[in-house]
N, CA, C and O atoms as a MOPAC input file, in Angstrom:
PM7 MOZYME 1SCF
protein

 N     21.54500 1   -29.77600 1   -42.69300 1
 C     20.32300 1   -29.78400 1   -41.93700 1
 C     20.51100 1   -30.53600 1   -40.62700 1
 O     19.94100 1   -30.13400 1   -39.61300 1
 N     21.28000 1   -31.59800 1   -40.61400 1
 C     21.50700 1   -32.38600 1   -39.40700 1
 C     22.27700 1   -31.56500 1   -38.37800 1
 O     22.07500 1   -31.72900 1   -37.17500 1
 N     23.17500 1   -30.66300 1   -38.85400 1
 C     23.94400 1   -29.84100 1   -37.94100 1
 C     23.02800 1   -28.84800 1   -37.21000 1
 O     23.26800 1   -28.54800 1   -36.04100 1
 N     22.00600 1   -28.34300 1   -37.86400 1
 C     21.05000 1   -27.41500 1   -37.25900 1
 C     20.20900 1   -28.08700 1   -36.18000 1
 O     19.92200 1   -27.49000 1   -35.14200 1
 N     19.81200 1   -29.34400 1   -36.43500 1
 C     19.03900 1   -30.07900 1   -35.44000 1
 C     19.89600 1   -30.40200 1   -34.22600 1
 O     19.41000 1   -30.34400 1   -33.09700 1
 N     21.15000 1   -30.73800 1   -34.43700 1
 C     22.05000 1   -31.05000 1   -33.32400 1
 C     22.24800 1   -29.80200 1   -32.45000 1
 O     22.24200 1   -29.89500 1   -31.22200 1
 N     22.41900 1   -28.66700 1   -33.06900 1
 C     22.58600 1   -27.42200 1   -32.31300 1
 C     21.32400 1   -27.10700 1   -31.51100 1
 O     21.41100 1   -26.66600 1   -30.36500 1
 N     20.17100 1   -27.32600 1   -32.09900 1
 C     18.90700 1   -27.07700 1   -31.41000 1
 C     18.75600 1   -28.00100 1   -30.20600 1
 O     18.36500 1   -27.55700 1   -29.12700 1
 N     19.06300 1   -29.28200 1   -30.38800 1
 C     18.95200 1   -30.24100 1   -29.28500 1
 C     19.94500 1   -29.92100 1   -28.16900 1
 O     19.60000 1   -30.03900 1   -26.99300 1
 N     21.16000 1   -29.52200 1   -28.51000 1
 C     22.13900 1   -29.16200 1   -27.48600 1
 C     21.70300 1   -27.91200 1   -26.71600 1
 O     21.87900 1   -27.83200 1   -25.50000 1
 N     21.14000 1   -26.94700 1   -27.42600 1
 C     20.66400 1   -25.73300 1   -26.77500 1
 C     19.50200 1   -26.04600 1   -25.83700 1
 O     19.44700 1   -25.50900 1   -24.73000 1
 N     18.58500 1   -26.89000 1   -26.25100 1
 C     17.46100 1   -27.28500 1   -25.40200 1
 C     17.96600 1   -28.05100 1   -24.18600 1
 O     17.49900 1   -27.81400 1   -23.07200 1
 N     18.92000 1   -28.97100 1   -24.38200 1
 C     19.47500 1   -29.73100 1   -23.26200 1
 C     20.17300 1   -28.80900 1   -22.27100 1
 O     20.05000 1   -28.99700 1   -21.06100 1
 N     20.90600 1   -27.81400 1   -22.77100 1
 C     21.59100 1   -26.86800 1   -21.90200 1
 C     20.58200 1   -26.05200 1   -21.08500 1
 O     20.78800 1   -25.82100 1   -19.89400 1
 N     19.49400 1   -25.61900 1   -21.72900 1
 C     18.46500 1   -24.87400 1   -21.01400 1
 C     17.77800 1   -25.72300 1   -19.94500 1
 O     17.46000 1   -25.22100 1   -18.86700 1
 N     17.54800 1   -26.99400 1   -20.23200 1
 C     16.92800 1   -27.89300 1   -19.25900 1
 C     17.86000 1   -28.09300 1   -18.06700 1
 O     17.40100 1   -28.09800 1   -16.92400 1
 N     19.15200 1   -28.25600 1   -18.31200 1
 C     20.12300 1   -28.45800 1   -17.22800 1
 C     20.20800 1   -27.19900 1   -16.35100 1
 O     20.20600 1   -27.28500 1   -15.12300 1
 N     20.28100 1   -26.05200 1   -16.99200 1
 C     20.35400 1   -24.79900 1   -16.22500 1
 C     19.06900 1   -24.59700 1   -15.43100 1
 O     19.13000 1   -24.18000 1   -14.27400 1
 N     17.91600 1   -24.87800 1   -16.01300 1
 C     16.64600 1   -24.74900 1   -15.30400 1
 C     16.53900 1   -25.71100 1   -14.13300 1
 O     16.03600 1   -25.34600 1   -13.07000 1
 N     17.00800 1   -26.93600 1   -14.31900 1
 C     16.97400 1   -27.91400 1   -13.23400 1
 C     17.89200 1   -27.47600 1   -12.08900 1
 O     17.52800 1   -27.61500 1   -10.92100 1
 N     19.07100 1   -26.95400 1   -12.40800 1
 C     19.98500 1   -26.47300 1   -11.37600 1
 C     19.37100 1   -25.30300 1   -10.61000 1
 O     19.46400 1   -25.24300 1    -9.38400 1
 N     18.74700 1   -24.37700 1   -11.32900 1
 C     18.12400 1   -23.23100 1   -10.67800 1
 C     16.98800 1   -23.68300 1    -9.75900 1
 O     16.86600 1   -23.19600 1    -8.63500 1
 N     16.14900 1   -24.62300 1   -10.24100 1
 C     15.03600 1   -25.11700 1    -9.43300 1
 C     15.54800 1   -25.83000 1    -8.18300 1
 O     14.97900 1   -25.66900 1    -7.10200 1
 N     16.60800 1   -26.60800 1    -8.32100 1
 C     17.16500 1   -27.31600 1    -7.16600 1
 C     17.69100 1   -26.33900 1    -6.12200 1
 O     17.44200 1   -26.51300 1    -4.92900 1
 N     18.42100 1   -25.30700 1    -6.56400 1
 C     18.97200 1   -24.35700 1    -5.59600 1
 C     17.88000 1   -23.51200 1    -4.95200 1
 O     18.01300 1   -23.12200 1    -3.79200 1
 N     16.81600 1   -23.22600 1    -5.66900 1
 C     15.74100 1   -22.42200 1    -5.09400 1
 C     14.92300 1   -23.20300 1    -4.07400 1
 O     14.54400 1   -22.65200 1    -3.04000 1
 N     14.64400 1   -24.46500 1    -4.34100 1
 C     13.75500 1   -25.21700 1    -3.48300 1
 C     14.47500 1   -26.08300 1    -2.45400 1
 O     13.94400 1   -26.31500 1    -1.36800 1
 N     15.65500 1   -26.55500 1    -2.77100 1
 C     16.33100 1   -27.46800 1    -1.86200 1
 C     17.65100 1   -26.93800 1    -1.32900 1
 O     18.28000 1   -27.59300 1    -0.49900 1
 N     18.08200 1   -25.78100 1    -1.77800 1
 C     19.34800 1   -25.23300 1    -1.33200 1
 C     19.26700 1   -24.79500 1     0.12300 1
 O     18.25700 1   -24.22200 1     0.53300 1
 N     20.29100 1   -25.04600 1     0.90300 1
 C     20.33700 1   -24.66900 1     2.30700 1
 C     20.94900 1   -23.28600 1     2.43500 1
 O     21.95800 1   -22.99000 1     1.79500 1
 N     20.34100 1   -22.43100 1     3.26300 1
 C     20.91900 1   -21.12000 1     3.51100 1
 C     21.69200 1   -21.18200 1     4.81800 1
 O     21.27500 1   -21.85500 1     5.76100 1
 N     22.81000 1   -20.48400 1     4.87200 1
 C     23.65300 1   -20.51600 1     6.05600 1
 C     23.20100 1   -19.50300 1     7.10100 1
 O     23.53700 1   -19.65500 1     8.27600 1
 N     22.46100 1   -18.48800 1     6.71700 1
 C     22.04000 1   -17.45700 1     7.65900 1
 C     20.66000 1   -17.78100 1     8.21900 1
 O     19.91800 1   -18.59100 1     7.66400 1
 N     20.33900 1   -17.13000 1     9.32700 1
 C     19.02400 1   -17.31200 1     9.93700 1
 C     17.98200 1   -16.61600 1     9.06400 1
 O     18.29700 1   -15.63900 1     8.38400 1
 N     16.77800 1   -17.09800 1     9.07800 1
 C     15.73100 1   -16.45900 1     8.28900 1
 C     15.50200 1   -15.01900 1     8.73400 1
 O     15.72400 1   -14.67200 1     9.89500 1
 N     15.06000 1   -14.19300 1     7.80400 1
 C     14.81100 1   -12.78900 1     8.10600 1
 C     13.68100 1   -12.67800 1     9.11000 1
 O     12.67200 1   -13.37500 1     9.00200 1
 N     13.85300 1   -11.79600 1    10.09100 1
 C     12.83400 1   -11.58500 1    11.09600 1
 C     13.01100 1   -12.43200 1    12.33100 1
 O     12.24400 1   -12.28100 1    13.28200 1
 N     13.98900 1   -13.31700 1    12.35900 1
 C     14.23400 1   -14.15700 1    13.52000 1
 C     15.24700 1   -13.47000 1    14.41600 1
 O     16.29700 1   -13.03200 1    13.94500 1
 N     14.94300 1   -13.37200 1    15.69800 1
 C     15.85900 1   -12.77000 1    16.65800 1
 C     16.60600 1   -13.88800 1    17.35500 1
 O     15.99900 1   -14.78600 1    17.93700 1
 N     17.92300 1   -13.82700 1    17.29300 1
 C     18.76300 1   -14.83000 1    17.92000 1
 C     19.33000 1   -14.22400 1    19.19600 1
 O     19.89700 1   -13.13200 1    19.16700 1
 N     19.17800 1   -14.93000 1    20.32100 1
 C     19.69500 1   -14.42800 1    21.58800 1
 C     20.72200 1   -15.39500 1    22.14900 1
 O     20.67700 1   -16.59600 1    21.88400 1
 N     21.66100 1   -14.84500 1    22.94000 1
 C     22.61600 1   -15.70800 1    23.62600 1
 C     22.02500 1   -16.10300 1    24.98000 1
 O     20.85400 1   -15.83000 1    25.24400 1
 N     22.81600 1   -16.73700 1    25.83300 1
 C     22.33200 1   -17.24000 1    27.11800 1
 C     21.87000 1   -16.15400 1    28.06800 1
 O     20.99600 1   -16.41800 1    28.89300 1
 N     22.40900 1   -14.94600 1    27.99600 1
 C     22.04500 1   -13.87200 1    28.91400 1
 C     20.89100 1   -13.01300 1    28.38600 1
 O     20.54700 1   -12.01900 1    29.02600 1
 N     20.30200 1   -13.34100 1    27.28800 1
 C     19.19400 1   -12.58300 1    26.74400 1
 C     19.62300 1   -11.47000 1    25.81200 1
 O     18.77700 1   -10.69500 1    25.36500 1
 N     20.91400 1   -11.36100 1    25.49800 1
 C     21.40100 1   -10.34800 1    24.56100 1
 C     21.11900 1   -10.81100 1    23.14600 1
 O     21.29700 1   -11.98400 1    22.81800 1
 N     20.67600 1    -9.87800 1    22.30400 1
 C     20.39500 1   -10.23900 1    20.91800 1
 C     21.68800 1   -10.26100 1    20.11300 1
 O     22.57100 1    -9.42300 1    20.29600 1
 N     21.77400 1   -11.21500 1    19.24200 1
 C     22.91600 1   -11.35400 1    18.34200 1
 C     22.43900 1   -10.97000 1    16.95800 1
 O     21.50800 1   -11.59100 1    16.44400 1
 N     23.05100 1    -9.95500 1    16.32500 1
 C     22.58700 1    -9.57700 1    14.98600 1
 C     22.78600 1   -10.70800 1    13.99700 1
 O     23.83100 1   -11.35900 1    13.97400 1
 N     21.75800 1   -10.93500 1    13.17500 1
 C     21.83000 1   -12.00200 1    12.19000 1
 C     22.13900 1   -11.48500 1    10.80300 1
 O     22.54200 1   -12.25800 1     9.93300 1
 N     21.95700 1   -10.18500 1    10.57500 1
 C     22.27700 1    -9.61600 1     9.27500 1
 C     22.62700 1    -8.14700 1     9.45500 1
 O     22.35600 1    -7.57800 1    10.51300 1
 N     23.22100 1    -7.52200 1     8.45000 1
 C     23.64800 1    -6.13600 1     8.60900 1
 C     22.52000 1    -5.13400 1     8.73900 1
 O     22.75300 1    -4.02200 1     9.21300 1
 N     21.31700 1    -5.47700 1     8.34000 1
 C     20.21700 1    -4.52500 1     8.42400 1
 C     19.55200 1    -4.52000 1     9.79200 1
 O     18.62800 1    -3.74000 1    10.02400 1
 N     20.00500 1    -5.37500 1    10.70000 1
 C     19.39100 1    -5.45400 1    12.02000 1
 C     19.51700 1    -4.14500 1    12.77000 1
 O     18.56300 1    -3.71900 1    13.42200 1
 N     20.67100 1    -3.49400 1    12.69700 1
 C     20.87700 1    -2.24400 1    13.41900 1
 C     19.91600 1    -1.16500 1    12.91200 1
 O     19.31100 1    -0.45500 1    13.71500 1
 N     19.77100 1    -1.03500 1    11.60600 1
 C     18.85600 1    -0.02600 1    11.07200 1
 C     17.40700 1    -0.38600 1    11.39800 1
 O     16.59600 1     0.50700 1    11.64200 1
 N     17.07100 1    -1.66000 1    11.40700 1
 C     15.71300 1    -2.07000 1    11.76900 1
 C     15.43200 1    -1.74200 1    13.22400 1
 O     14.33300 1    -1.30000 1    13.55900 1
 N     16.41300 1    -1.95300 1    14.09400 1
 C     16.23000 1    -1.62400 1    15.50700 1
 C     16.05600 1    -0.12800 1    15.70100 1
 O     15.24800 1     0.29500 1    16.52800 1
 N     16.80000 1     0.68100 1    14.95300 1
 C     16.64300 1     2.12600 1    15.04900 1
 C     15.25000 1     2.55200 1    14.58400 1
 O     14.62300 1     3.41500 1    15.19700 1
 N     14.77900 1     1.95500 1    13.52000 1
 C     13.44900 1     2.27200 1    13.00700 1
 C     12.37600 1     1.91000 1    14.02500 1
 O     11.44200 1     2.68200 1    14.24400 1
 N     12.50100 1     0.74600 1    14.64500 1
 C     11.52500 1     0.33600 1    15.65100 1
 C     11.56200 1     1.25200 1    16.86800 1
 O     10.52400 1     1.52200 1    17.47300 1
 N     12.75200 1     1.73300 1    17.23200 1
 C     12.87000 1     2.66600 1    18.34100 1
 C     12.15800 1     3.97900 1    18.02000 1
 O     11.47800 1     4.53700 1    18.88200 1
 N     12.30300 1     4.47500 1    16.79900 1
 C     11.61300 1     5.70400 1    16.38800 1
 C     10.10900 1     5.49900 1    16.41000 1
 O      9.37400 1     6.38700 1    16.84400 1
 N      9.63800 1     4.35200 1    15.95200 1
 C      8.20400 1     4.07200 1    15.99400 1
 C      7.69400 1     4.01600 1    17.42700 1
 O      6.58900 1     4.48000 1    17.71100 1
 N      8.48500 1     3.45700 1    18.32700 1
 C      8.09400 1     3.40900 1    19.72100 1
 C      8.00800 1     4.81100 1    20.31100 1
 O      7.13000 1     5.08600 1    21.12900 1
 N      8.91900 1     5.70600 1    19.89900 1
 C      8.87900 1     7.08700 1    20.38100 1
 C      7.63900 1     7.81300 1    19.88500 1
 O      7.11800 1     8.68100 1    20.58500 1
 N      7.15500 1     7.47900 1    18.70000 1
 C      5.95000 1     8.11500 1    18.17000 1
 C      4.73900 1     7.73300 1    19.01800 1
 O      3.82700 1     8.54200 1    19.18700 1
 N      4.72000 1     6.51500 1    19.55400 1
 C      3.60400 1     6.10100 1    20.39800 1
 C      3.51800 1     6.94100 1    21.66900 1
 O      2.44000 1     7.07500 1    22.24700 1
 N      4.63400 1     7.50400 1    22.10700 1
 C      4.66000 1     8.28700 1    23.34200 1
 C      4.17600 1     9.71700 1    23.14400 1
 O      4.00900 1    10.43200 1    24.13200 1
 N      3.94400 1    10.16300 1    21.92100 1
 C      3.53000 1    11.53500 1    21.64800 1
 C      2.04600 1    11.69300 1    21.97500 1
 O      1.21700 1    10.89300 1    21.54200 1
 N      1.72200 1    12.73900 1    22.74700 1
 C      0.32700 1    13.05600 1    23.05300 1
 C      0.09600 1    14.53900 1    22.80200 1
 O      1.04200 1    15.32700 1    22.83100 1
 N     -1.12800 1    14.92100 1    22.56200 1
 C     -1.48100 1    16.32100 1    22.37600 1
 C     -2.21600 1    16.86900 1    23.59400 1
 O     -2.97800 1    17.82800 1    23.47500 1
 N     -1.99900 1    16.27600 1    24.75800 1
 C     -2.62400 1    16.75200 1    25.98200 1
 C     -2.06500 1    18.11100 1    26.38900 1
 O     -2.77100 1    18.89200 1    27.02600 1
 N     -0.82500 1    18.40900 1    26.04100 1
 C     -0.15000 1    19.62800 1    26.47800 1
 C     -0.63900 1    20.86000 1    25.71900 1
 O     -0.64700 1    21.94200 1    26.30600 1
 N     -1.03400 1    20.77000 1    24.49200 1
 C     -1.55900 1    21.84000 1    23.64200 1
 C     -0.58200 1    22.99400 1    23.40600 1
 O     -0.99500 1    24.00900 1    22.84700 1
 N      0.67800 1    22.89400 1    23.79600 1
 C      1.61500 1    23.98500 1    23.53100 1
 C      1.92800 1    24.07900 1    22.04400 1
 O      2.27100 1    25.15600 1    21.55600 1
 N      1.81900 1    22.99200 1    21.32900 1
 C      2.04300 1    23.01700 1    19.89100 1
 C      1.03000 1    23.92200 1    19.20200 1
 O      1.37300 1    24.64900 1    18.26900 1
 N     -0.21400 1    23.87700 1    19.66000 1
 C     -1.25600 1    24.68000 1    19.03900 1
 C     -1.11200 1    26.16700 1    19.37000 1
 O     -1.65400 1    27.00500 1    18.64900 1
 N     -0.40200 1    26.51100 1    20.43200 1
 C     -0.20100 1    27.90800 1    20.81900 1
 C      1.05000 1    28.51000 1    20.18600 1
 O      1.29500 1    29.70600 1    20.34100 1
 N      1.84100 1    27.71900 1    19.48200 1
 C      3.07200 1    28.17600 1    18.86600 1
 C      2.76100 1    29.17500 1    17.74500 1
 O      1.80200 1    28.98600 1    16.99600 1
 N      3.58100 1    30.25200 1    17.62700 1
 C      3.35600 1    31.25800 1    16.58900 1
 C      3.47200 1    30.68100 1    15.18000 1
 O      2.73400 1    31.08900 1    14.28300 1
 N      4.38000 1    29.74500 1    14.97900 1
 C      4.49600 1    29.12700 1    13.65300 1
 C      3.21100 1    28.40600 1    13.28000 1
 O      2.77500 1    28.44200 1    12.12900 1
 N      2.62200 1    27.76200 1    14.24800 1
 C      1.39500 1    27.01400 1    13.97800 1
 C      0.24500 1    27.97300 1    13.69800 1
 O     -0.56600 1    27.72000 1    12.80700 1
 N      0.16500 1    29.07600 1    14.45000 1
 C     -0.95200 1    30.00900 1    14.29700 1
 C     -0.83900 1    30.86100 1    13.03800 1
 O     -1.83400 1    31.05100 1    12.33900 1
 N      0.36000 1    31.38100 1    12.73100 1
 C      0.50200 1    32.40200 1    11.69800 1
 C      0.93700 1    31.87200 1    10.33400 1
 O      0.60100 1    32.47700 1     9.31600 1
 N      1.66100 1    30.78200 1    10.28300 1
 C      2.23000 1    30.32500 1     9.01500 1
 C      1.33300 1    29.35200 1     8.25600 1
 O      1.49000 1    29.19000 1     7.04600 1
 N      0.41000 1    28.71000 1     8.93500 1
 C     -0.46100 1    27.76300 1     8.24700 1
 C     -1.61500 1    28.50800 1     7.59300 1
 O     -2.20600 1    29.40000 1     8.20200 1
 N     -1.93200 1    28.15500 1     6.38500 1
 C     -3.01600 1    28.77700 1     5.62800 1
 C     -4.00400 1    27.71800 1     5.17800 1
 O     -3.65100 1    26.55600 1     4.97500 1
 N     -5.22500 1    28.13700 1     5.03000 1
 C     -6.25900 1    27.25100 1     4.52000 1
 C     -6.36300 1    27.45300 1     3.01200 1
 O     -6.78900 1    28.51200 1     2.55200 1
 N     -5.98500 1    26.46200 1     2.26300 1
 C     -6.05300 1    26.52000 1     0.80700 1
 C     -7.27900 1    25.78800 1     0.27500 1
 O     -7.34200 1    25.46600 1    -0.91100 1
 N     -8.25000 1    25.52300 1     1.13900 1
 C     -9.44300 1    24.80800 1     0.73200 1
 C    -10.31200 1    25.63900 1    -0.19700 1
 O    -10.27000 1    26.86900 1    -0.16400 1
 N    -11.08700 1    24.97700 1    -1.01300 1
 C    -12.00100 1    25.63700 1    -1.93300 1
 C    -13.41900 1    25.21900 1    -1.60100 1
 O    -13.67700 1    24.07100 1    -1.23900 1
 N    -14.33100 1    26.16500 1    -1.73000 1
 C    -15.73400 1    25.87300 1    -1.49700 1
 C    -16.26500 1    25.11100 1    -2.70600 1
 O    -16.10900 1    25.54000 1    -3.84900 1
 N    -16.87700 1    24.00400 1    -2.43600 1
 C    -17.45700 1    23.18900 1    -3.50100 1
 C    -18.93300 1    23.53600 1    -3.59100 1
 O    -19.69500 1    23.27600 1    -2.66000 1
 N    -19.33100 1    24.11500 1    -4.69700 1
 C    -20.71000 1    24.53700 1    -4.88000 1
 C    -21.57200 1    23.33000 1    -5.23800 1
 O    -21.10700 1    22.33600 1    -5.79400 1
 N    -22.85900 1    23.46800 1    -4.88800 1
 C    -23.80000 1    22.40800 1    -5.22300 1
 C    -23.97300 1    22.33400 1    -6.72900 1
 O    -24.10400 1    23.35800 1    -7.40000 1
 N    -23.97300 1    21.13600 1    -7.24700 1
 C    -24.19400 1    20.91000 1    -8.66600 1
 C    -25.44100 1    20.07000 1    -8.82300 1
 O    -25.79400 1    19.31400 1    -7.91800 1
 N    -26.11000 1    20.18700 1    -9.94800 1
 C    -27.30800 1    19.36200 1   -10.12900 1
 C    -26.94200 1    17.88600 1   -10.14000 1
 O    -25.92200 1    17.46700 1   -10.68600 1
 N    -27.80000 1    17.14000 1    -9.52700 1
 C    -27.57000 1    15.70700 1    -9.47700 1
 C    -28.33100 1    15.02300 1   -10.60700 1
 O    -29.17500 1    15.62800 1   -11.26900 1
 N    -28.01800 1    13.77700 1   -10.80500 1
 C    -28.66900 1    13.01300 1   -11.85800 1
 C    -29.98500 1    12.41500 1   -11.40600 1
 O    -30.61500 1    12.90800 1   -10.47000 1
 N    -30.38800 1    11.37100 1   -12.06200 1
 C    -31.66600 1    10.72900 1   -11.77000 1
 C    -31.58100 1     9.96100 1   -10.46400 1
 O    -30.50100 1     9.53600 1   -10.05300 1
 N    -32.72200 1     9.78500 1    -9.81300 1
 C    -32.75200 1     9.02000 1    -8.56900 1
 C    -32.40700 1     7.56000 1    -8.82600 1
 O    -31.68900 1     6.94100 1    -8.04100 1
 N    -32.91500 1     7.01400 1    -9.91900 1
 C    -32.60300 1     5.63700 1   -10.27800 1
 C    -31.98400 1     5.64800 1   -11.66700 1
 O    -32.71000 1     5.72800 1   -12.65800 1
 N    -30.66300 1     5.57000 1   -11.76400 1
 C    -30.03600 1     5.66100 1   -13.07900 1
 C    -30.31300 1     4.45400 1   -13.97200 1
 O    -30.05100 1     4.49500 1   -15.17400 1
 N    -30.84000 1     3.38200 1   -13.38900 1
 C    -31.09900 1     2.18200 1   -14.17500 1
 C    -32.54000 1     2.09700 1   -14.67100 1
 O    -32.90100 1     1.16000 1   -15.38400 1
 N    -33.35800 1     3.07000 1   -14.29500 1
 C    -34.75200 1     3.07800 1   -14.75900 1
 C    -34.77400 1     3.42800 1   -16.24000 1
 O    -33.86400 1     4.09700 1   -16.73100 1
 N    -35.79900 1     2.98700 1   -16.95400 1
 C    -35.89200 1     3.33700 1   -18.37500 1
 C    -36.00800 1     4.84800 1   -18.55800 1
 O    -36.47400 1     5.55700 1   -17.66600 1
 N    -35.58500 1     5.32400 1   -19.70600 1
 C    -35.62800 1     6.75200 1   -20.00800 1
 C    -37.06900 1     7.22200 1   -19.96400 1
 O    -37.94800 1     6.58700 1   -20.54700 1
 N    -37.32300 1     8.33900 1   -19.27200 1
 C    -38.66100 1     8.89100 1   -19.16600 1
 C    -39.38200 1     8.45600 1   -17.91100 1
 O    -40.43000 1     9.01600 1   -17.59000 1
 N    -38.86300 1     7.48100 1   -17.19200 1
 C    -39.47400 1     7.01000 1   -15.94700 1
 C    -38.62300 1     7.52100 1   -14.79600 1
 O    -37.39700 1     7.42500 1   -14.83500 1
 N    -39.27100 1     8.06100 1   -13.77400 1
 C    -38.52600 1     8.57500 1   -12.63200 1
 C    -38.12800 1    10.00100 1   -12.88600 1
 O    -37.92500 1    10.41300 1   -14.02800 1
 N    -38.01900 1    10.75700 1   -11.80600 1
 C    -37.73500 1    12.17200 1   -11.94700 1
 C    -36.28300 1    12.49200 1   -11.68200 1
 O    -35.45000 1    11.62500 1   -11.41600 1
 N    -36.02400 1    13.78300 1   -11.77000 1
 C    -34.68600 1    14.28300 1   -11.48700 1
 C    -34.62200 1    14.69700 1   -10.03300 1
 O    -35.63200 1    15.10100 1    -9.45800 1
 N    -33.46400 1    14.60200 1    -9.43900 1
 C    -33.25700 1    15.01100 1    -8.06100 1
 C    -33.12300 1    16.52000 1    -8.03500 1
 O    -32.26200 1    17.07800 1    -8.71500 1
 N    -33.99100 1    17.20800 1    -7.23600 1
 C    -33.93700 1    18.65900 1    -7.20600 1
 C    -33.56300 1    19.20500 1    -5.84000 1
 O    -33.47500 1    20.42200 1    -5.68100 1
 N    -33.34400 1    18.36800 1    -4.86600 1
 C    -33.03600 1    18.84400 1    -3.52300 1
 C    -31.55700 1    19.12700 1    -3.34800 1
 O    -30.77200 1    18.99500 1    -4.28700 1
 N    -31.19000 1    19.51200 1    -2.15100 1
 C    -29.78100 1    19.75700 1    -1.84400 1
 C    -29.13100 1    18.45700 1    -1.41900 1
 O    -29.81500 1    17.56300 1    -0.92200 1
 N    -27.82300 1    18.33200 1    -1.60300 1
 C    -27.15200 1    17.08700 1    -1.22200 1
 C    -27.26700 1    16.85900 1     0.27700 1
 O    -27.13900 1    17.79000 1     1.07200 1
 N    -27.50600 1    15.63200 1     0.64400 1
 C    -27.59800 1    15.26700 1     2.03900 1
 C    -29.01600 1    15.31600 1     2.58500 1
 O    -29.26600 1    14.78400 1     3.66700 1
 N    -29.94000 1    15.92700 1     1.88600 1
 C    -31.32800 1    16.01500 1     2.32000 1
 C    -32.18200 1    15.17200 1     1.39500 1
 O    -31.79000 1    14.87100 1     0.26800 1
 N    -33.34300 1    14.79800 1     1.87900 1
 C    -34.21700 1    14.02700 1     1.00800 1
 C    -34.83000 1    14.98000 1    -0.00600 1
 O    -35.49300 1    15.94900 1     0.36300 1
 N    -34.61200 1    14.71100 1    -1.24100 1
 C    -35.03800 1    15.61000 1    -2.28800 1
 C    -36.40200 1    15.27800 1    -2.80800 1
 O    -36.98200 1    14.24200 1    -2.48300 1
 N    -36.90000 1    16.16300 1    -3.61500 1
 C    -38.19500 1    15.93000 1    -4.26500 1
 C    -37.91400 1    15.58700 1    -5.71600 1
 O    -36.85800 1    15.91000 1    -6.26000 1
 N    -38.85400 1    14.94800 1    -6.30700 1
 C    -38.67200 1    14.58200 1    -7.70100 1
 C    -39.68300 1    15.32600 1    -8.53400 1
 O    -40.78900 1    15.63000 1    -8.08800 1
 N    -39.28500 1    15.60900 1    -9.74200 1
 C    -40.21600 1    16.22500 1   -10.68300 1
 C    -40.41200 1    15.24500 1   -11.82800 1
 O    -39.46400 1    14.61700 1   -12.29900 1
 N    -41.62500 1    15.13000 1   -12.25300 1
 C    -41.91200 1    14.19300 1   -13.33600 1
 C    -41.35300 1    14.75500 1   -14.64200 1
 O    -41.44100 1    15.95000 1   -14.92400 1
 N    -40.79400 1    13.87500 1   -15.40100 1
 C    -40.28900 1    14.29400 1   -16.71000 1
 C    -41.17200 1    13.68100 1   -17.77400 1
 O    -41.55800 1    12.51600 1   -17.68800 1
 N    -41.47700 1    14.46300 1   -18.75400 1
 C    -42.28200 1    13.94800 1   -19.84900 1
 C    -41.40000 1    13.81700 1   -21.06500 1
 O    -40.53900 1    14.65500 1   -21.33500 1
 N    -41.63300 1    12.76400 1   -21.77800 1
 C    -40.80200 1    12.56400 1   -22.96400 1
 C    -41.64200 1    12.44900 1   -24.19700 1
 O    -41.10900 1    12.27700 1   -25.29400 1

């Protein structure tokens, strides 16, 4: 029985040591690289890449900047045959369905049913119970 307790205490001590080491490295460990998102420049204003993803990030930002330059003032896109002939409307007409009570929290038998069309002020009909 004493051997089982010793093993348990050693296992707990090992877990505490590993946890303390992990906590120390997470909170107090120094990183050698610059933080993400920081732009480092030399004396002439040239940017120095701080990580390997900088090049892909710069390309992405360039593409986003190009999107800002797009305008639809020219309207040639709308006159293109692909735009006119290949696009189809797959929309469905949504028919009016009966609506519920005007006040769903009113007691049963009080308040009428909505009989008007959606978007218009409807009339109510008294319900008898």
